[in-house]
N, C-alpha and C positions, 0 to 999 in steps of 0.2 A: 330775154333777161336771164342772167345767171342767178340760180337759186343758192347753190353751195358748191364748194370745191373740196376735194380730198387730196391726198398725196398724188394720186394718179388720174383722178376723174373729175369731170365737171358735170353738174346737173343744171340744165337750162330749160326754159320753157320751149315747147314746140312752136314752130311756125309752119306755114303752108309749104315752105321750101323743103320741109322734111318728108314730104309725101313719098318720094321714092324709097326712103328708109322704112317708112311705115309698111309699104307694100311688101318689102323683103321680110320684115320682122313678123308681121301677122300671118305670113305664109310659110314661116320656118317650121320644121318638124315639131319642135317643142311646143310652140304656140298652138299648132293644130291639135296636138295630142292632149295637152293639159288645159288649154283655154277654150279652144274651139274655133271653127272656121267662121270668120266674120264676113266672108264674101267680099273682100277688098282686093280687087285685081287691077284697077285703073287709077291713074293719078286723081281723077275726079272723085272716085270713091274714097281714096285716102284723104283728100282734102276735106270731104264731108265728115269722115271719121274724126279728123283733127278739130274741125270747127264745132262739131256737136259733142265732142268728148273733152279732150284735154283743154282746148282753148276756151270753151264755154265754162269749164270748171274753174279756170283761173279767175274769170270775172265773177262767177257765181259764188264760189267758196273761198277764193284766195289761195287755192292750191289745186294740184291735179297731177296726172302722169306727165313726166317730163323726159327729155332726151338725156341719156347718159352718153358722154363722149370722152375719149381719151384727152387729157389735158395737153399732152405733148403735141398731138397732131390734129385735134378736133375730129377725129374719126368716130362716127357713131357706133356704139356697141350694144345699146339696149335702151330700155325705158325703166323708170322707177318713179314713184311718187305716192302721194296720198290722195285717195278718192273718197267721195261721199256717195255711197250707194243707198238708194231709197229703202232697201230691205234690211239695212244694218243700223243699229242704234248709234254707232260711232263711226268716224272715218276709218278707212283701212289702208294699209300699205299694199302696193302692187308692184310687180317687177317682171321683166322679161328681157332676155338677152339673145343676141344672135348666137348660133351654135359655136362658131369659131372663137367666141370670146368667153365661153363657159370654162370652168375649171381654173380660172386665173385669179380668183378671189375678188373680182369686180363686184359681184352681187352682194357679197358680205360688206365690202368697203362702202358702197353707196347705200345699201340698206341700213346699215348701222348709222351712217351720217344722216339719213333721211328721218329715222326715228328720233335722233337727237334734235334735229331741226324742227320736227313737228312739236316736240315738247317745249323747246326753249324759244323758238321764234313764233310759231303758230299758236303756242299756248294750248295745245290739245292735251287733255287730261288722260285720254285713253285712245290707243290705236289698236284696231283689230286687223286680222288678216284671214283670208280664206284660201284654201287650196283643195284640189281633189286628193283623196287619200293615197292614191298610187303615185303621186308626184313626190317621191321620197327625197329628192334633192331640195325641193322647195320646203318640205317639212323640216329637214335638217337645217336649212338656212334660217328659217323663221325661229327655230329654237336657238340657233347660234347668235341671232341678233336680240335675244332676250324675250321672245314671245313664248307664251305658255298655251298649251292646248286647253281650250275650254270645254268643247263638246263637238259631237257630230252636228252638222248643220245641213239643212236642205234648202236649196234655192232653185226655183224653176225646174223642179224634178231632177236636180243634180245633187248627188250626195257629196258634201264637202266637209272639211274640218275647219272649225272656227278657233282662231287663236286671239290672244290679247297680250298686250305688254303690261297689263295690271293683274295682280293676283287678287282674287275676290275672297 
């Protein structure tokens, strides 16, 4: 199902057919450095990740991480979406892109559209975001899409920064 489209991109729900892309994305250098190794190496592991993550979230929350693809070619470039983590009071935005598609403005384009969609369609009053402090590209992107740094945040012994699209 297509969630939204921008000038260059399409955001659509993941399917099990996206397993090869998931393997590539979660084993890319940026994912491993900033998000962590999820030990997803096989098609079966990727399908399990999709079933228990994004696909489960669509039915449980009405939103989740989704495939970002080029509109012109349907080539997969990354993921973006809204998540509901048990340790956060509000849903948060997440995103990750294959390295060959970074620096092209795709993350900003789909991130901004996702925040708008969350407010206007999903009727979410506040969106959070978390990132490791040394992921400076992510910090800059979050600020560019209108997120404000709230405070340092610790989750599962990992030091993070917590952002919000609402000023308090």
